[in-house]
N, C-alpha and C positions, 0 to 999 in steps of 0.2 A: 661381469660388470653390470649388464643390463638384462632384465627379463621382461619381454613383451607379453602382456596378459590380455586375454579376451574371455568374456563370460557370456553365456545365455542364461536368462532368468525366467521366473514365473511371471514377472511383470506386475506383481501385486504391490505397487508402490515402492518407495525407496526402502522403508524399514521392513515391509512384509515380503520383500523380494527374496526368493530362494534360488540358488544356483542350480541350473539343470545341465550345464555343460561348461567345462573350463579347458583352456588351452594356454600353454606357456612356451615361449621360444627364447632361449638364452642367446645373447649376442656378446661376443668377446672379440676385441680388436677389429670391430666392424664386420665380423662374420657370424652367421648362425652356427652355433656349436652343439646345440642340444634342443630337444623339444619334448613336450608331454601334453597329452590331451585325454579327456575322459568325459563320458556322460556322468551326471551326478543325480542321484535320487533325492529330490527335494523334500520328500516326506509329505507331499500334498499333490492335488490334481493340477495339471497344467491347463490354463484357460484356453479355449478354442482359438481366440485371436492370436495367442502366442504360438500355438501350433501352426496356424496359418502363415505366420511370419517366418518361423525357424524350421518348421517341419518336424520338430521334436514333439512326440506324443507322450502321454502318461504311460502307455504300454512300453515304450522304448526305455524309459528310465526306471521301470518298476524293479528290475533286477540289477540295476547299476549300483555301484558303491555310494554310500552317503558321504557327505563332505568330511565327517569326522574320520572316516577310513582313509580319505585322501589327504587329510591335513598334514601328516608327517612328510609326505612326498612333496607337497606344495611348499611347505616351510623350508625344507632342505633345498629345493630347486631354486628358491628366491633368496636364500641366505646371502647377506652382504651384497645384494644387488639392488639396482634402481628399478622400481616398479613402473613400467611404461604401459600406457594404454591410450587409445584414441578417445578422448574425454575421460581422463583418469579420475576426475572427481566423481564420476558415476561408478566405475568399476571398483576402485580401491575401497570405498566405504562398505560396499556389499561383501567383498572378500574379507575385510577386517571384521565385519559383523558375524560372518560364518565362523571365523576363528573364535570370536567371543562366545558363541554358543557352545563351542567345544572346550571352553575354559582356557583358551590360549590367547596370548598377546601377540598381535601381528603389527609390527611397525617397520615400514620401509620408506626410503626416500622415493619420491614419485615424480614422474615427468609426463606431461600431456603432449601428445603428437599433434593435436589440433592447434594448440597455441604455438608450438614450435614450428609447424608448417606454415602458419600465417607469417612468421618472421622470415623464414628461409625461402618460401615460395609465395611472395606477396602478389596480390592482384587477382586471385581467382574468385569467381562468383560464389562458389560453395566449397567448404572444407569438410564436408561429410566424407567418410572413408571411401564410399563407392565413387563419387564424382571426382575426388582428388586422385584416386588411383587411375581413373580413366584419363584425366588430364595429364598425368605424369607417366602414362604407359606402364603402370605397375600391374602385373597380373593379379586378378582377384577372383578366386573360384570359391564355391560353397558359401555364397554371401549369407550372412546372418546365421552362420554356424561358427562356433568358437575357433576351430582350427583354421578355417578359411580366412576369417577376419584377422586372427592373430598373425598368421603368416604374411598377409598383405601389410599389416601394420609394421611387422618386422622389416619387410622389404622397403617400406616407406622410410623407416628410421635409418636403415642402411644408406638410402639415397641421400638423406639429410646429412648424415655423417660424412658423406663423400664430397659435399659442397665445401668451398673454401672456408666459409665462415661457420660451418656446421659445428665442429667440435667446440669452438669458443662459445657459441650460443648455448650449446648443451650445458656447459659448465656454468654459464651465467644463469640459466634457468634453474639449475640445481642449487644455486646460492640462495639461502633462505631470505636474505635481504631483498632479493629481486621481486618477491611476491608473485612470481610467475605461476607457481603451483597453487596459489590461493585464488587467483582471479578466475572467473568463469571462462570456459574454453573458447567462446566466440567473442569475448570482449577484448579489444585492443588495449594494451596497457596505457597508451596515451589518453584514452577516454577516461580512465580512472585518475591518472596523474593530474589532469587539468582541474579536478574537483577541489575547491578550496576548503580550508578548515574553518568555515564561517557558518552562520545561521542561514537557513534557506530551505528550499524544496528541491527534490531530485526526481527524474523520470527515467525508469528502465524501459528501453525500447527493444522490440524484437527485430528480426532480420528485415522486415518490411517497413521498419520505422514506426510501427504502431506502439503506443504507450501501453505497457502491460502492468506497470506499478508506479504509484506516486507515493513518496514519503517526505517527511520533514525532519529537520534536525537542527540542533544548536551548532553542532560540528558536522558538516556534510561529509567530509572525507572519512571521519571515524565511523559515522553511522552506515555509510555505504559499505565500508570494509566489513562491518559486522554482519551484513547479509551473506558475505562470502564464507564466513566462518560458521554460520548457522547450518546445522546438519538436519534440520527438520525436512520432511519430504517436500512440503510446499516451497520452502526457500530454495532447495536444490533444483527443483523443477523450474522455478522462476529464473534462477541464475543460468541454467543451461540454455534458456531461451533468450537471454539478454545479449544483445549485440552492440549496444551503445548506451551511454548514460548522458543525459542533459541535466542542467540544474539552473535554478534561479536563486540569487541571494536575496535575503529578506531583511537583514539587519538586526532583527529581534525574534524572539520565540513567538510572540503574539502575532506578528506579521506572517511568520512561517505557518502557524496553525490556520490562519485565515486563508492564505494562498493555497495551502494543501487542500482544504475543504472544497474550495471552488474548483481546483484542478481535478479532483476525484469526481465531482458531480458533472463536470464538463466532458471528461474523457471516458468515464466508466471503465477503468483498467481491470483486466481479468483477474489479477491477483490481489486487488484491494477488496477486503470484505466489508469494512465499515464505511458508512456515509454514502453508499451507492444508492440505497433505496430512498425514493422521494416520499417522505412521510406527509400525511395530510395535516393541514393547519386548520385551527378553529378560531373564530373571532367572536367578539361580543358586539351585538347589534341592538339598536333601539328603534322602536316604531310605535305609533299610536293606533289604538283600535277605534271602532266606530263610536265608542262612548267617550273618546278623548283621553283614555288612560294610556300612559306611556309604559310599554313593556321593555324588559331587557331579556335577551335570549342568546344562547350559544348556538352557532351554526358553522358548518364547514366553509372555510374561505375559498372562494373561487378566484381564478387568476385575475389579478388586477384590482380585486376588492380591497378596501381599506377598512381598518377597524381600530378603535382606541386601545384594544388589548388583544394580543395574539397568544394562542395556546397551542401546545404540541400534542396534547391528547385530551380526550373528553373528561377524564377523571380530574385532571388538573383544572380544567375550565369550570367544572361544576363546583369544586371545592372553593375556587376563587369567588364564584358568584354567590355561594352561601355566605362567605365571609363578608362580601360587599353588602348583602342584604341585612346581615346583623348590624354592621357598622352604621348604615344609613336608615335603618328601620323600614326596609322595603318589603313588599309582599311576596311570599314564596310562589303564590299562584301567578302573579304578573311577572315574575322572574323565570317562569317556566321550570321551576324546581318541583312543581306538583301538577303535572299535566292532567286535565280532566276534573280537577277538584273544584267544587262550587265555592268553597271558602278555604283559606290557607290553614293548615294545621301541621306544618312540617316539623319533624321530630328534632331537628337541629336548629331551625330558624324560628325565633319567637314570633308569635302572632303579630301581624301588622296593626296599625291604628284603625283599620277597618275599611280600607278602600274596597276590598272584596266583599264586605258585608253592607256597604252603603253608608257607613258611619263616618267616612272621611271623604272629602271632595276630591275629584280628579285633579283639580288645580293644586291643592295642597300636596297631594301625593306626587304629582309631576315635578314639583319643586325639589323634592328629595331625590328623585331620579336624576334631575339635572345637576344637583349638587354632587352626586356620585360620579356622573360623567365628567364634570368639571375637574373633580379630583384626579381622575384618570388622565385627563388632558394635561394637568400640571405635572404628572409623572413623565410624560412624553416630551422631554426636553431634547433640544438639539445641541450636540457638542462634538468636539474633536478630541482625539487622543493623539498626543505627540509621542513618538517612539524614535529609537535610534535608526539612523539610515544605514545604507549598505557600506558606507565609508564615512570617515570623519568629517567630510565636507557637506553632508546632506542629512536630512531628517525625514522620517516617515510621518504622514498625517493620516489618521483613520477617521472617517466621517460616520457619525451615528445620528440618525434623525428618527424621532418617535420610537426610540429604543430599537431601531432596525438598522442593520449594517448597510451602508450605502456604497462604500468603496474606499480606496486609498490612493495616496500619491507620494512619490519620493521627490522632495524639493530641496534644491541647494540652499544651504544656510545663508548664503549671501543674498538670496532673493527675498523681497518683501511682498507679502500678500496683503493687499489693502482691504480686501473684502471677500465674501464668499463667491462672487462672480469670478474673481481671479482663480480661486481654488477649483471651481467647476471646470475651468478650461484645462486643468491638469489631472483631474481625478480619473482614476480607472474604475468605472462603475462595476459593481458586483451585485450578485443576487443574494438577498437575505435568505437564510435557511435556519432550521432548528439547530444545526451544528454551529453555524456562525453565532447564533444567539447565545448558545451555551458557552462558547469560547469567550465571548465578550462579557457575559455576566460573571463568569469565573474571574476574569482579569480585573473587572471593575471593583471587585472586593479588595484589591491590593492597593495599599497606600502609595506604592512606588510609581503608579501611573500618573502622568501629567495630563490633566483634563482641562480643556479650554471650553468654558461654557459660552454658548452663543445666545441663549435665551430667545427673546422675541425681537431683537434688534433688527432694524432695516438692513437688507442685504448690503447696500452701498456703505453702511456705516460700521460694519462688523470688522474691526481691525484684529487680525490674527497675530501679528508680531509686535 
């Protein structure tokens, strides 16, 4: 009926893992009826840290049979049986992959003793095999060797079957609709069941409650479940570390994207790759030299500095300044597109009217610089984006000022906001970043967004509803 399996591996990642030892214990009618164990030649060197953990050296497996030689025995031993392991979603894929390398298909029902023991023996601080066996007085010898760990797991499973609710829970776990074999070993099913099928962000937490991953989705429940079916190495490692899942509803995809971006930059989760790096920002600045000529220049933004235009890389900034110079007839020298030049002769920017050669007065030139800056200020409007709320009785408001994300608020539809001062009392202030800027710029191109222009109205007179 059941085969308890334990393997030792080379530890070279989920997909690069090769088996170095395997042990199987068959259980029928609650009793151990047969067993098999063998060292396995993985066809590669065993890393020193694995030898330190298991005691298995490359020399020990050099003359051992390879997996292909053992495959017929393992296949027959487990035929028509449930594959049981302590954290089965680690052992089963590795065994299945070894069979694939042999050109064989290996499909078995599977059962996780970590998840099952959490239900039958609740309340323990740790459900690792060693600590659980110690708590339940189950003998465990030859720790981190396949035969020792498999025998202890078999005794643990016997103990679970002997409990009043044990057999019924085993059958429940084997029911495909229960999703018990899909969920990570340390994640209580209740933690998954509470997740709604709505838009929002979710947090994977480890055993210490630390956030290890932040994600966003239009359908939270469906997206979270997708992580558990993903067989990539990174996803499997992350799921094995996941002990709980929290979530926040957002109401819309745009809100979910903004909330996710801030959450990643705030928590720096270990399994998030994107958006963690703080990229430098560049700004457009204006100043007058000793001759009274107004310069435009690009410089790195320091914390707290304001600029009429913000860029996320120097190339983008330079191309923008070149286009601005052409549009308003500015001098490439005084826009710092030609450092050290006596007079401008930029290959992409036409020669100016002569401020650098003394044929145009600083006053006339400065008027053109001011016109360019005024044009930028006209672009920097203040507006709100109205989005769906988390339920039918509320709406979300996203505040943008000077093309920079300021924050958001969820507001009941029955409330009337008379002016911006009312909104400020409810806004959740957020930090603008290159990611939030890209998110907003992408969504502002869509006609479906509802934009509330605020212009330059006095704060007390800005009616939002």
